[in-house]
C-alpha positions as CSV (number, residue, x, y, z in Angstrom):
1,M,5.3,-1.8,10.1
2,G,6.4,-4.5,7.8
3,V,7.6,-3.9,4.2
4,A,8.0,-6.7,1.7
5,L,9.7,-6.1,-1.6
6,P,11.9,-7.9,-4.2
7,G,15.5,-8.8,-3.2
8,P,18.3,-8.9,-2.8
9,L,18.4,-7.0,0.5
10,D,19.7,-7.1,4.0
11,H,16.8,-8.1,6.3
12,R,18.8,-7.5,9.5
13,R,19.9,-4.0,8.7
14,G,16.9,-3.0,6.5
15,V,19.2,-2.0,3.6
16,L,18.4,-2.7,0.0
17,H,20.9,-4.2,-2.4
18,R,20.5,-4.4,-6.2
19,V,16.7,-4.9,-6.0
20,T,15.3,-6.7,-9.0
21,G,14.2,-4.1,-11.5
22,F,15.5,-1.2,-9.4
23,P,19.3,-1.6,-9.2
24,E,19.7,2.2,-8.4
25,W,18.3,1.5,-4.9
26,D,21.5,-0.4,-4.0
27,G,22.6,0.6,-0.5
28,F,19.5,2.6,0.3
29,P,18.7,2.3,4.1
30,L,14.9,1.8,3.7
31,R,14.2,0.7,7.2
32,E,15.9,3.8,8.7
33,A,14.3,6.2,6.2
34,L,10.8,4.8,6.8
35,S,11.1,4.8,10.5
36,A,12.2,8.4,10.5
37,R,9.3,9.5,8.2
38,L,6.8,7.6,10.4
39,G,8.0,9.2,13.7
40,G,10.1,6.3,15.0
41,V,7.6,3.5,14.3
42,P,9.5,0.2,14.2
43,V,10.0,-1.1,10.6
44,V,10.8,-4.6,9.4
45,V,12.1,-5.0,5.8
46,D,12.1,-8.4,4.1
47,K,11.9,-10.0,0.7
48,D,8.4,-10.5,-0.6
49,T,9.0,-14.2,-1.1
50,N,10.0,-14.5,2.6
51,A,6.9,-12.7,3.6
52,V,4.8,-15.2,1.6
53,A,6.7,-18.1,3.2
54,L,6.2,-16.7,6.6
55,G,2.5,-16.2,6.0
56,L,2.1,-19.8,4.8
57,A,4.1,-21.1,7.8
58,V,2.1,-19.1,10.3
59,G,-1.1,-20.1,8.5
60,G,-0.5,-23.8,9.0
61,E,1.8,-24.9,6.2
62,G,4.0,-27.2,8.2
63,G,7.4,-28.9,7.7
64,S,10.0,-27.7,5.3
65,F,9.0,-26.2,1.9
66,A,10.0,-23.8,-0.8
67,Y,7.7,-21.1,-2.2
68,L,8.9,-20.2,-5.7
69,H,7.6,-16.9,-7.1
70,L,7.7,-16.2,-10.8
71,G,6.6,-12.8,-11.9
72,T,8.9,-10.1,-13.3
73,G,11.7,-12.1,-11.7
74,L,12.1,-15.4,-9.9
75,G,12.8,-15.9,-6.2
76,A,12.2,-18.3,-3.4
77,G,11.0,-18.2,0.2
78,L,12.4,-21.1,2.2
79,V,11.0,-22.6,5.4
80,I,13.2,-25.2,7.0
81,G,12.0,-27.0,10.1
82,G,9.1,-24.6,10.5
83,S,11.2,-21.4,10.4
84,V,12.0,-19.0,7.5
85,H,15.6,-19.6,6.4
86,R,17.4,-16.4,5.5
87,G,21.0,-17.4,6.1
88,P,23.7,-15.6,8.2
89,R,23.7,-12.6,5.8
90,T,19.9,-12.8,5.2
91,G,20.6,-13.4,1.5
92,A,19.1,-16.9,1.1
93,G,16.4,-17.5,-1.5
94,E,18.0,-16.0,-4.6
95,F,16.7,-19.0,-6.4
96,G,16.5,-17.5,-9.8
97,H,20.2,-16.9,-10.1
98,Q,21.4,-20.5,-10.0
99,V,23.2,-21.2,-13.3
100,V,21.8,-24.2,-15.2
101,Q,23.1,-23.5,-18.6
102,L,26.8,-22.5,-19.0
103,D,27.3,-19.7,-21.5
104,G,23.5,-19.3,-21.7
105,P,21.6,-16.1,-22.2
106,R,22.7,-13.1,-20.2
107,C,20.7,-12.5,-17.0
108,G,19.9,-9.2,-15.4
109,C,22.3,-10.1,-12.6
110,G,25.2,-10.1,-15.0
111,D,25.7,-13.9,-15.1
112,R,24.7,-16.3,-17.9
113,G,22.3,-19.2,-18.0
114,C,20.4,-18.4,-14.8
115,V,17.0,-20.1,-14.2
116,E,15.3,-16.7,-14.1
117,A,16.7,-15.7,-17.5
118,L,15.7,-19.0,-19.1
119,C,12.2,-19.0,-17.6
120,L,11.4,-15.5,-18.5
121,A,12.8,-16.0,-22.1
122,A,10.5,-19.0,-22.5
123,V,7.5,-17.1,-21.2
124,A,8.3,-14.2,-23.6
125,R,8.3,-16.7,-26.5
126,G,5.0,-18.1,-25.4
127,E,6.5,-21.4,-24.5
128,T,4.9,-21.9,-21.1
129,A,5.6,-25.6,-20.9
130,E,9.3,-25.0,-21.4
131,A,9.2,-22.3,-18.7
132,A,7.6,-24.8,-16.4
133,R,10.3,-27.4,-17.2
134,V,13.1,-25.0,-16.5
135,L,11.4,-24.0,-13.2
136,G,11.1,-27.7,-12.4
137,T,14.8,-28.2,-13.0
138,G,15.6,-25.5,-10.5
139,A,13.1,-26.9,-8.1
140,A,14.7,-30.3,-8.4
141,N,18.1,-28.9,-7.6
142,L,16.6,-27.2,-4.5
143,V,15.0,-30.5,-3.4
144,G,18.3,-32.4,-3.8
145,L,20.2,-29.7,-1.9
146,L,17.8,-29.1,1.0
147,D,15.6,-32.3,1.1
148,I,12.4,-30.3,1.5
149,D,8.9,-31.8,1.8
150,R,7.0,-29.6,-0.7
151,V,7.4,-27.1,-3.5
152,L,4.7,-24.4,-3.9
153,V,4.7,-22.1,-7.0
154,G,3.0,-18.8,-7.4
155,G,3.3,-15.3,-8.9
156,R,1.6,-13.4,-11.7
157,T,3.2,-15.5,-14.4
158,V,2.2,-18.7,-12.8
159,E,-1.3,-17.5,-12.3
160,G,-1.6,-17.1,-16.0
161,A,-1.3,-20.9,-16.5
162,P,-1.2,-22.6,-13.1
163,E,-2.0,-26.1,-14.2
164,V,0.8,-26.0,-16.8
165,F,3.3,-24.8,-14.3
166,V,2.3,-27.2,-11.5
167,S,2.2,-30.2,-13.8
168,G,5.5,-29.2,-15.5
169,V,7.3,-28.8,-12.2
170,R,5.8,-32.0,-10.9
171,R,7.0,-34.0,-13.9
172,V,10.6,-32.9,-13.3
173,L,10.3,-33.7,-9.6
174,E,8.8,-37.2,-10.3
175,A,11.6,-37.9,-12.8
176,R,14.2,-37.0,-10.2
177,A,12.5,-39.3,-7.7
178,R,12.6,-42.2,-10.1
179,R,16.3,-41.7,-10.7
180,T,17.2,-41.4,-7.1
181,G,14.8,-43.9,-5.7
182,R,13.4,-41.4,-3.2
183,S,9.8,-40.4,-2.5
184,V,8.2,-37.8,-4.8
185,V,8.2,-34.3,-3.4
186,R,4.7,-32.8,-3.7
187,C,4.0,-29.7,-5.7
188,G,1.1,-27.3,-5.6
189,W,-0.1,-23.8,-6.7
190,C,-0.2,-21.1,-4.1
191,R,-2.9,-18.9,-5.4
192,G,-2.7,-15.1,-4.8
193,R,-4.9,-12.1,-5.5
194,S,-3.7,-10.5,-8.7
195,G,-0.1,-11.1,-7.6
196,S,-0.4,-8.6,-4.7
197,P,1.7,-9.2,-1.6
198,R,-1.4,-9.5,0.5
199,G,-2.9,-12.0,-1.8
200,R,0.3,-14.0,-1.9
201,R,0.2,-14.4,1.9
202,S,-3.1,-16.2,1.5
203,W,-3.4,-19.9,2.2
204,C,-2.4,-22.3,-0.5
205,W,-5.7,-23.1,-2.2
206,R,-4.4,-25.8,-4.4
207,R,-2.6,-27.9,-1.8
208,C,0.5,-30.0,-2.5
209,S,-1.5,-33.0,-3.8
210,G,-1.8,-30.8,-6.9
211,K,-5.6,-31.3,-6.9
212,T,-7.9,-28.5,-8.0
213,G,-11.0,-27.5,-6.2
214,E,-12.2,-25.8,-3.1
215,R,-10.1,-23.9,-0.6
216,P,-9.0,-25.9,2.4
217,R,-11.4,-25.7,5.3
218,C,-11.1,-26.0,9.0
219,G,-12.6,-28.7,11.1
220,A,-15.6,-26.5,11.9
221,G,-16.4,-26.3,8.1
222,Q,-15.4,-22.6,7.9
223,G,-13.4,-21.2,5.0
224,V,-9.8,-20.5,5.7
225,S,-9.0,-16.9,6.3
226,R,-7.1,-15.1,3.4
227,D,-5.0,-13.3,6.0
228,P,-3.3,-15.6,8.5
229,A,-2.6,-14.3,11.9
230,P,0.7,-12.5,12.3
231,A,3.4,-14.1,14.4
232,G,2.7,-13.5,18.1
233,C,-1.0,-12.7,17.6
234,R,-2.9,-13.5,20.8
235,R,-6.4,-13.4,19.4
236,A,-8.5,-16.5,18.7
237,H,-8.5,-18.0,15.2
238,P,-11.4,-20.3,14.3
239,C,-9.3,-22.5,12.1
240,R,-6.5,-23.4,14.5
241,P,-6.3,-25.8,17.5
242,S,-6.5,-24.3,21.0
243,G,-3.4,-24.1,23.2
244,T,-1.0,-23.2,20.3
245,T,0.8,-20.0,19.4
246,A,1.5,-18.4,16.1
247,R,5.0,-19.8,16.3
248,D,3.4,-23.3,16.4
249,G,1.1,-22.5,13.5
250,G,-1.8,-21.3,15.6
251,V,-2.9,-19.0,18.4
252,P,-4.5,-19.6,21.7
253,R,-8.3,-19.4,21.8
254,G,-9.7,-16.5,23.8
255,A,-11.8,-13.4,23.5
256,G,-12.1,-12.0,20.0
257,N,-12.0,-13.5,16.6
258,C,-9.7,-13.1,13.5
259,A,-12.6,-11.4,11.7
260,T,-12.5,-8.5,14.2
261,G,-8.8,-7.9,13.8
262,H,-5.7,-9.4,15.3
263,G,-4.1,-8.6,18.7
264,R,-0.8,-6.8,18.9
265,P,2.1,-9.0,18.0
266,A,4.2,-10.1,21.0
267,P,7.7,-8.6,21.2
268,G,10.5,-10.5,19.5
269,T,8.2,-12.7,17.3
270,I,9.0,-11.1,13.9
């Protein structure tokens, strides 16, 4: 069983830290508690942003990218070289708590001037363009630090004005590229379904070119599945090349079809 929720948390031990909005859960052993209640069923606990990033990577979003999720908080899922990057203490991706304004407004984390606090304050004032600019500033810092290929934005707040957020973040990234002489990192909207975890694992409908329009389609002309195959799935998927595995961004062709349900994940692939 997989559980995705806001961070910070310890993915390896399945223990929550001061989860955004629920600091009283700090230290709660969620994985152990759920496994006991479910009769010993294996449980994996991870941040919701990592779950989205994993779904996108398994679903075919290649290379290195960052998924930035702006809802009631601001976090990131990082994929570096095709793998979700969690760090040695599984705490990577606390994107919203980078300080960009010394002595700025107080953030819920206790610090001042965090990207999250500035973004949410701008949204609360109805200044969506300013929120997008702040988000772009944080994204540009991330690009400079990790040299990623793409930035994807999503979440309930972004879904309220996706074009404003994508264009605002893109402008900051383009300005950075002009200053540094490097190529522009692409930006796109990762559309979800009412901000639900399942919806956020869907494919990125508005790809990194930033263009609007149809969902991406496979070579056979079929619409892309909303729910990418889980890592290790051994069933066929009509939108992936044959001879590949979920770790490679696809699954081998064979009996069955994604529409009829995925096969059991192979051990050790989560």
